[in-house]
Structures are given as structure tokens and as C-alpha cells.
C-alpha positions, -999 to +999 in steps of 0.1 A: -501+320+273-498+358+264-465+373+272-466+406+289-438+430+276-425+461+290-401+483+269-371+500+286-360+529+265-383+544+238-358+559+216-356+550+179-349+512+185-374+510+213-401+524+191-392+498+166-396+470+192-428+487+207-441+480+173-430+447+170-447+435+203-479+451+193-479+432+162-473+397+177-501+374+183-493+361+222-478+394+232-488+424+251-473+457+258-478+466+291-455+495+298-428+518+287-400+534+306-378+563+293-365+594+313-373+615+284-412+620+291-418+627+254-405+598+242-423+575+265-454+593+259-452+589+221-448+551+226-477+549+252-499+572+230-494+548+199-495+515+219-520+522+246-494+510+274-487+526+307-456+547+314-436+536+345-400+537+357-378+511+355-380+502+391-418+502+388-414+478+362-390+455+379-418+451+407-447+448+383-465+415+384-482+422+354-449+422+332-433+389+321-406+401+300-387+432+290-370+444+258-340+466+269-331+494+244-317+518+268-281+529+257-254+500+258-236+508+287-267+500+309-274+467+295-253+446+315-268+458+349-303+459+336-300+422+325-288+411+357-316+430+375-344+418+356-333+381+354-328+381+391-363+395+394-378+364+374-383+383+342-375+370+307-350+394+289-347+403+253-318+428+249-306+447+222-271+440+209-245+443+226-247+428+261-217+449+269-189+469+255-167+449+274-160+412+268-153+401+301-182+417+314-206+403+288-193+367+298-199+376+335-235+387+325-242+353+307-227+333+334-251+350+358-282+345+335-274+307+333-266+306+369-300+320+377-318+298+351-330+330+334-340+338+298-319+360+276-322+366+241-300+390+222-314+410+193-298+397+159-329+406+138-310+396+106-315+359+114-352+366+116-354+383+083-374+364+055-349+364+026-317+354+053-338+326+066-347+314+030-309+318+019-299+295+050-327+270+042-313+267+006-280+260+023-294+233+047-311+215+017-278+211+000-287+233-029-251+250-032-232+220-013-210+228+010-205+265+022-170+279+010-174+314+012-196+342+024-198+378+013-217+403+035-222+440+025-235+466+051-237+501+043-257+528+062-271+556+042-258+581+066-235+582+099-252+583+132-249+615+155-212+618+171-229+619+205-241+584+195-210+570+183-192+580+216-212+557+236-218+529+207-184+513+211-176+520+177-181+506+142-174+469+151-194+467+181-223+486+169-226+479+133-204+451+121-215+429+151-247+421+132-224+409+101-203+389+127-235+369+137-247+364+104-211+352+094-213+326+123-249+316+111-238+312+077-204+295+079-217+267+100-184+271+122-167+290+147-143+317+131-107+311+142-090+341+124-098+377+120-082+403+098-095+437+098-087+472+081-106+502+088-104+540+081-119+575+083-134+584+048-168+598+056-162+621+086-132+636+103-154+640+135-159+601+138-123+596+138-117+625+165-141+605+186-122+575+183-139+553+156-138+543+120-165+549+093-152+524+066-141+490+073-132+455+060-129+423+074-120+388+064-127+359+086-113+322+084-124+290+102-101+264+112-111+243+080-105+274+057-143+286+050-138+324+045-163+356+051-157+390+038-174+419+053-174+451+038-191+481+060-195+518+055-215+547+073-221+563+039-242+550+010-258+579-010-280+553-026-299+542+008-296+513+031-274+487+013-278+451+027-266+423+005-255+388+011-239+358-010-228+325-001-207+304-024-204+264-020-192+237-034-223+234-059-232+267-065-243+300-049-272+314-029-277+355-027-301+379-012-302+414-027-314+448-015-351+458-008-363+487-028-395+508-022-412+487-049-397+459-070-406+473-103-384+481-132-391+509-158-377+506-195-381+537-216-359+562-235-338+571-205-328+536-201-335+511-171-347+522-138-358+510-107-370+526-075-346+536-043-334+514-018-354+514+014-341+541+037-329+523+069-332+493+092-364+502+107-382+495+070-358+474+057-360+447+087-398+454+100-409+419+095-376+404+110-381+427+143-418+410+146-403+377+138-377+379+166-404+389+192-424+360+180-394+334+184-388+350+220-424+346+229-424+310+215-393+301+236-405+318+268-439+299+265-420+266+258-394+271+285-366+266+259-336+286+250-341+314+227-326+311+191-299+341+196-285+336+232-263+355+255-236+332+244-242+344+207-238+380+217-205+368+235-192+353+203-200+382+181-186+408+206-154+385+206-152+389+167-156+430+172-127+427+198-104+406+174-111+433+145-101+462+167-070+444+176-062+436+141-067+472+132-044+484+160-017+458+154-021+455+115-022+418+117-045+388+118-058+380+150-065+345+167-099+345+180-087+325+211-064+357+219-094+376+228-114+349+244-087+338+267 
């Protein structure tokens, strides 16, 4: 059955998801809502969908599912409203900036027997999936250590940072989800260090722009995450998983996979510029997975509970930075 979608929020990530919905078999984009008329009109013009407001979409019989791409502080209320209206919900991370509120939302979804998928697109990236498949096939033995590097080409506007929840809840949260996926065990302890090396205005806004995190499971498996809001060379996304019999890694994507050798040395094309181009295939694949889950009446691959666990790791990282110590995840989940 074709799942009929509406996009809530036509900003940068809303445009990415609109394109993903339009590209997926079994998905149809019916409507878009955004208080900024020009943003909604751009999506409507590109996809041929209607422009409606959120209340109109809530009561639309021709909309089966919504993709929530609005500011983070609106996510929780919108999830609850649309689940109560019988719509399947795909929501960009995080569910909410407050862990207790996020847990409340997930409980509401479960009580309503609703469908909620949280947007962790890296789980649907072909390279990350191939890496996970190699682990599952036993090619590197038992996972022992994971190393994740995520560096943005530049910091977002301060106005965005002030509403985003900060680097751990906005940026590292993707790495926290990948870490849980790759380690295959829940994290027990979080140790984080963070500072301001990119822009003093980010610090004045109450956030950090440079961070390192070490996650440890009960069995001793470790994950090291390094984040920066500045990478002059492009969008830096790398992962290595080390196991008892070997290791598996995924490298950065470039504008072209070539290497030139001449009198000036060996050169390769630059990295892709940002997440919109690096994860194009992943965004389409996660919408396709959502469509499959809705049609089959089963739980989606990345659930509200996954969103809660990633947010809990972000809270533990913030607590670790503030108190200068390793933090047990149980401290923030209690």
C-alpha cells in the first residue's frame, strides 16, 4: 500500500526528507506545512504537493504519516498529537531535549499503540550497513573497540545552536546511536571532555564546539567519539570497528573516487560538503524502511526507545563535562 506523507517543517532537513519521500516507491508526498511561506512553496513547487497548515494535516484523511522536521522544542507535542490522530510518525532526532519528557512521549506512543520512528539515518547508510554486516558475519570476531569521527565543515548559526540542545544532543547524538548499534551492548559508563576552539560565540551561547567521548559497556567494550564543528577539508565521517580477529572501517566519501598522480604528488578530489549529499542514499533508505514497517504493522528499525537511549547518553556526556568525571548511564536514566 502506498503511504501518503506530509512534511512538517520545510527547512533544510525538511527539504532533504521531502526529496527522500518523493524518491521512494510506495511513498507519496501529499502536503507540506511551514510558517515560512517561501519555504513551503519551494517544497511544493519541487514535489507537486499541497501546502497546508499543521491543523489541516492533522485532520486530513489523505495523509497516513508525517515527517516531523520542525524545531526540536516542538517535537514532543507534535508526536503525541499525530499519534493520537492515528497517523504514523517519523520524527527527526531528538524526541525532546528533556529526557523525562522524551520518555513520557515514548510511553504515550506505546499506550496508543502508535508508530514512531526516530531519524538516525546513519543506520541506513550503505557503507555503515556493509560494516555492520561484516561484524554479523563474524569476519572480525568479537567487537572490542569502536572509533567514530564526526566533524562538520562549519558551525551552524548561533540562533540554531541556542535551540538545538547543544553539540551532544544535536550532533554527537548520531554517534551515540551508531555506537550502541556497533557495540551490540548497552553503554554503562560515559566520560566526556568538551571545549570551545572554533567560535567563542558558541561558548557564550552555552554550548561547546569540540568534544571527545569514551563509552564503556559492562563487559569492557569501548567506543571513542571525536566531534568538531570545524573541518576545513569538508564533511568528515569515518568509523572503524576493531575486533578479536581483525577490523573493519568505512572511509569518507569524496566528490569522485579517483586519485591523480603527477609531478605535484598524489591528490584526490575533496570530501562531500555536508550531510545532505553524504547521506542522500541513507535518507531515502530510512523512509523506505519506515514505509515497510507501517505497511507490515511492525515496529520500525529505529524506535522512540532508541531515541531515549541516545538522549540519555547525551545527558550523561553533559554531566561528565560539568563534573569532570565518568558518569554511569544509570544516573541519568533513574
